[in-house]
N, C-alpha and C positions, 0 to 999 in steps of 0.2 A: 464412396467416401470412406476414408480409413477410420477405424474405430479405436485405435490406440492413441490416447491423449489427443483427442480431436477437438481442439480449441475453436470455438465459433469466431473468435477475434482474428486468428490467423487465417481461418478459412475465408473470411471476408476481406482479407488484406489485398490480395490480387496485385501485388507489387510488380512493377515493370522495370524498376531501376536496376542497372547492372551491378554486380558485386565487384567492388574495388578492394583488393588486398594490399597489404604492405609489400612493396616490391624491392625495397632496399633500405639501407640505413638512413636515418633522418634526424634532424634536430628540430625542436619546437619549444615554445614557451611552456605550454600546459599540455600534458598528456592525460587524457581521461580514459579510464579502463572500465568498460561496460556500457553498451549502447541500449540499455533499457530506458525506462522513463527517468530514472535518476541521472544517468549519464547524459541524456539528451537535454534535460533541463539545466544541468550544470554547464553544458556547452552553450546552450542558448543564452543564458544570462551572462556568462563570461564573455562571449562574443559581443553582446549588446553593450555591456557596461564597462568593458576594458578594451585596450588595444592589443591584447595578447593574441598570439597565434595558438590555435588549438588543434590537437590531433585526438580523435576519438577512435579507440580500438575496441574491437568486439571479437570474442572467440568464435562466435557463430555468425548469426545475422541480426540486424537491428530488430529489437522487440520480440525476438523469438525465445527469450527466456521467461522469467517470471512475469514480465510485462505482457506477454502474449498468452499467459496461462492464469489469469486472475479471474475475479468474479465480475469485473466491469463496474464496480461501485466506486463512487467518489464520496467518501465519508470522512468526517473528523472523528478520530478515536485514537486514544493511546491504549497500550496493553497494560496499563496500570491505572487504578482509580486516582482521580484528581486529589482526593483527600490524602491518599498515601504519598503522592508526590509532594504535597505540602508538608506532611510529617517528615519526609526525608530531606527536603531541600528548602523549605520555607515558601510562604505564599507568593512572594514577589517573583521568584524564579519559575515556580509552577505556572503562575498566571501568564507570565511573559511567554513561556513555551506554548501554552495553548493559544494565546492571542496571535502569536506568530504563525502558527500552522493554520488557524482559521482564516488568517489574512491571505492565504494562498488562493482563495477564491478570487480575490482581486487580481492576483498574478495570472490566473487562468484567463481572465478577461483581457488582460494586457497582451498575452501571447496570441489569443484569437484575433485581437484587433491588429496587432503588428503584422502578423503573418497571413492575415485574411484566411484563416483556416476554414475548411468546409466539413471537417469530420463532425458528424452530429454529436451534440452533447445536450443532455437534459438535466435540469436542476429543478428540485421540487422539495416539498416537505416529506420526509420519510419517517418511519416509526420504529421504535424499539419496544417490544412487548415483554412483560415480566409476569411470572406466575405466582410471586409472593410479595407481600407488602415489605417483608424484610429486605428483599433485594432492591426495592424501590427506595427504601430509606438510604441505601448506599448512594443512590443518585441524588437524593435530596441533600445529603451531607456534602456531596460535591458542589451542588448548586448554592448552598449556603455560603461556602467559601468563595465561590465565584462572585456572588453578590458583595461579599466583603472586599473583594479585589476590584470592585467597580465594573464587573463584566455582566453582560446580559446572560440570561439563563433560558433554556428551552422549557416550554410548557410541559407539565406532567399531569396526567389524568388518572385517577384511581377509581375503580368501581365502587359503588355504594354497597356492593355485596361482598367486598373483599374481607377476608378474615384478618384481624389484627390492626384495624384502623386506629383503635385506641392506643396502640403501641407506638404510633408515630410521634416523635418528640414535638411538643408544642411550639418549639422554636422554628419548626418548618412549616407552620400552618399557612403561610403566605406563598409557599413554593409549589403548591399543587391544588388541583380542583377535584372535588368528588362529582362523579358523573354516573349515569345509568350504565350498567354492565354492557348492554348492547352497544353503547357508544365506543367502548374500548374495543370490543370485538370487531366492530365495523372498521375502525381505523386500521386494525391488524389484518383485515380481510380473512377472518377465521370464524369458525363456529366452535372452536375448542375453548370451553369455558374455564379451563385452568388459568388462562391469562386474565389478570385482574388489574393491570396497570399498563400505561403506555406513555412514552416520552417522544415528543416530536422534535426532529432535528432537520436542518438543511442537509440534503443529500443530492447525489446526482449519479449519472451513469454515462459512460463513454467507452468506446472501443479504444483502449489505450495503445494497442498495437498500431491501429490506423492513425491515431493522433501523433504518435512518435514518428512514424514513417513520413507523415506529411510535414512535420517540423524539420526532419532531416532534409527533405527536398528544399524547404525554405532556406535553411542554413547554407546548403551547398550553393544555391543560387545567389544568396545575398552576400556571403562572406568569402567569395573566391579569393584565393591567395592567403586567407587567414584560417580557413577551416579545411581539414582533411579528415576523411572517414576511411578506416581500414576494417573491413569485415573479414571473417574467416582468418583472423590473425590472433591466435591464442598466445597469451603471455605465459612464458615459462618461468621467468624469474624477474624480480624487481630488485635492483641494486641501488642503494641509497648512499650518497656521499654527503659532504658537508653542505654544499650549496646547490646540488643538482642530483638527478637520478637517472637511471637507465632501465629501460624495459628490454628484456630479451624475448624476441618474438620469432619463433622458428629459427631461421638463419640470419635474422637481421637484428639490429639494435636501434632503439629510439632513445635519444638523449633529450632530457627535458629539465626545465628549472623547477617545475612542480609536477607531481604525479597525484591524480585524484582517483581514488578507488570508489567507483559507483556500482559495485557488484553486490551480489546477495550473500557473499561470504562462502561460496561453495566451490571455489576455484582450486586448481591443482598446482598453481605456481608457488614459489617460495619467495620470501623477502629476506634479502641480505642487507643488513645495515652496517656500513663501513665506518659510520661516524657516531656510534652510540650502542646502546644495549640491544639485545635480541628482540625483534619485533615479530618474527615469523610465527612462533608458537602462540603468542598472544592474539595475533590477527586471526589465526585459524580456529581460535576458540571464542572469538568475539561474537560470532553469530551461530546460534543453535538452530538446527533445521527441523521443520515439519513438512510433510507433504499434505497439501490440501486437495480434497477431491470435490469436483463439481459436475453437474449434469444439467442439460437444458433441453427444452422442447418448444415447439412452435404452437401458437394459438392465434385465433383471429384478433384483430386490433380493436377489441371491444373495451379495453381498460387502459387508462393512462400509465405512463412510466411511474415506477415506484421502487423503493428499496426498503426492505423490512428485516428486522432481526427478531428472533424468538428465543428468549431465555426461559426454558421450561423448568419444571420442578426438579427434574433429574439433574440438569446442569447446575441449578442453583444449590441444591443439596450437596452435590459433589464439591462445588466450589467452597461451600461453607466448611466442609470437613478439612479442606486443604488450605483454608484461610485466604483464598483468592477465587473470586467468582469467574475468572477466566481459565481455570485449570481444565475444565471440560468444555470442548468447543460448543458454541451455540450454533443454531441453524440460521441461515440468512437467505433471502430471496430478492432477486432483481428482475423487474419486468421492464422491457424497453422495446421500441420499434427496431425491427431488424429486416434487412433486405437479404434474403438467402440467394436468390438469383435475380437477374435483371427484371425489374418491374413486378417482383413478387414480394409484397409487403406483408409482414407478420409481426406479432409480438413474440419476442424470445423471452421465455421465463427460465431464469437460471437459479439453481438452488445449490448451496454448498454448506459445509459444516464438518463433515467427516474428515478426520486427520489421522496421519500416521507418523509417529516419531521416526527419525532417521539419524542414527548415531554417526555413521560415516557419511558425511554430506557429499563427499566426492564420488560416492557410489551411486548417487541418484542418476537415473537415466530418463531423459526427456521423452523418449519414445516408449517408455514402459507401459504395460497394461494398466488400465483403470481397475482397481480392486472391485470385484463384483459386490462384496459386502457393503461397500460405500454407496454404490448405486441403489442397492436395496434399501439402505437407510434413508436415502434421499426420497425414493418413491414412497416409502411408508410415511415420511414426514408430509409429503404433498397430500396424500390421502387423508391424513389425520388433521392437518392444520390449514392448508390453503384451500379455501372454499371455492375458488374459481378453477381449481385443478381438474384434470381428467378423473372420471369416476372409476374407470377400469385401468387396465395396464397402460403405463405411461410410455409413449413412444419417444424415447430420447433421441433427438437429432444429434446431440453432441454429448460426449463424456470426456472429461479432461482432468488433469491434475497439474499443480504447480508448486514450486518451492516457496515456503514462507520462512523468513529468517527472523529469529528473536535474539536480541542482544541480552546480556546478563541483567541490564537495568530495565529491559522492556521499553527502551526509548531509542529513537534513531540516533546515529552517531554522525555528527557533522562538524568538521574542523580539522585542525592539524594533529598529526600523530605526536604525542608528547615526547617520544624519544628521538624524533627527527622530523622537523616541520616541513621538509621537502615532500613528505607523504601526507596527503589529506584524504578525508573520508566524507562520503555522502551515502551511507549504507544502513541496512536494516530499515524498518522493523516491521515484519509481517506483510500480509497481503492487503492491508488497508493503507498502502503507502503512497497513493497518488499525491495527496496534498502535502505530506511531509517531504516527498521527493522534490516537489516543486519548490517548497520553501527552502529545502537544503541546497538546491541549485542556486537560488538567489543569495543565500548566506555565503556560500563558497565564493561566488563572484565578488561579493563585498570584501571578503578577506583578500582575494587576489588583487583587488583594486587598492588595497591598503587602508580601508576604512577602519576606524577604531570601533570595535564592537564590544559590548559588555558580555559578562559571563552568561552561559546558557546551559540548560539541562542537556543539550545535545552535544556539549563539549566532549571529545574523546577521553579526556582525563577522568571524567565521571565514570565512564565504562571500565576504567582501570581500577 
């Protein structure tokens, strides 16, 4: 088994489908660039809800980019506190954005039902742990605004031993419960007493590479004549005109009425806009890159699936200095059933959190080494925090990394390019993008169908 960027999701993929490349010039209604989860979901909903022809092009192979190198979690989360979104954009828009993405759980069920998918998916209550009351107050502030908007809020439990309980504003008294400290630690599956509060949220886990590959098979079988997939067909240039666009792919050209970018923003192509202002420079600065590192090991199936986050004191104090609690990465853990080889069932425990900034995103190499320091950090975390972890040296079966893309607004970008509506986006934001990718695909399909949609925090013009 190779040890450089050894993703458990791609190892489990075992695909048998032949690779189809673009063999000549062609015309289509909708050209979608990027065959990760965002591109696949955009294709799925466009084919289902419109009568358009769709070409999906991928520089490599389906799901072999960020989709095949994530942490396997399905979580709702924005990279910006809800109360900050309200401050910037108002309660109505912020609430609509959150409700829309949370609604993607229903869209997942729709897809599983329609396509009769067999890729295992688990859904459960997961938990976010916090080491200070001050950090929990941020969540309570968010929840107070959610209540004001008529939204449901997740339960929050604070240890009776937590310092600073008297500093919690009285207005939040109905938004949390005081519980024994051991209850907090039990939910977080830790003996690390620094954690004094926990918030419960619906979470899930899935092998998104397997999920995407299975949906591709469904689309190819169901929409013959309307759906074409071209792998190993890297786009070199996007040329936009007044009412159509062209993709230059090696020696061939694709002409389309609409082009939808479902990439992570790290491509080496250029965008030429013949019918408006320059887009190329703005596009390539729309997504800022980080490399996220993860590692996983196998254990007996003695515990159920779970997804956990740990916001420790170091992360919180760093965030407080920088006025953003997400400045320093938090650690996260996913545990799920995993079949390594035929009839060999285990739990796979995946841990991530270490990140590395990357200024030149086009320099990222998928096959690059996993930084040893990040693996050490993950192992130290397991020993310190995860009470079910190995007591000695952790034998990591998998070590991998993936690109995480952050937009300037820390929100996904979904919709038409303001300078030329031929170009559309369903891209960003970060490695927690399964739900937002699905929602983005549905919203793009509604736009392509001609539905009148209201303003959204995901509108590209906001990112400008």
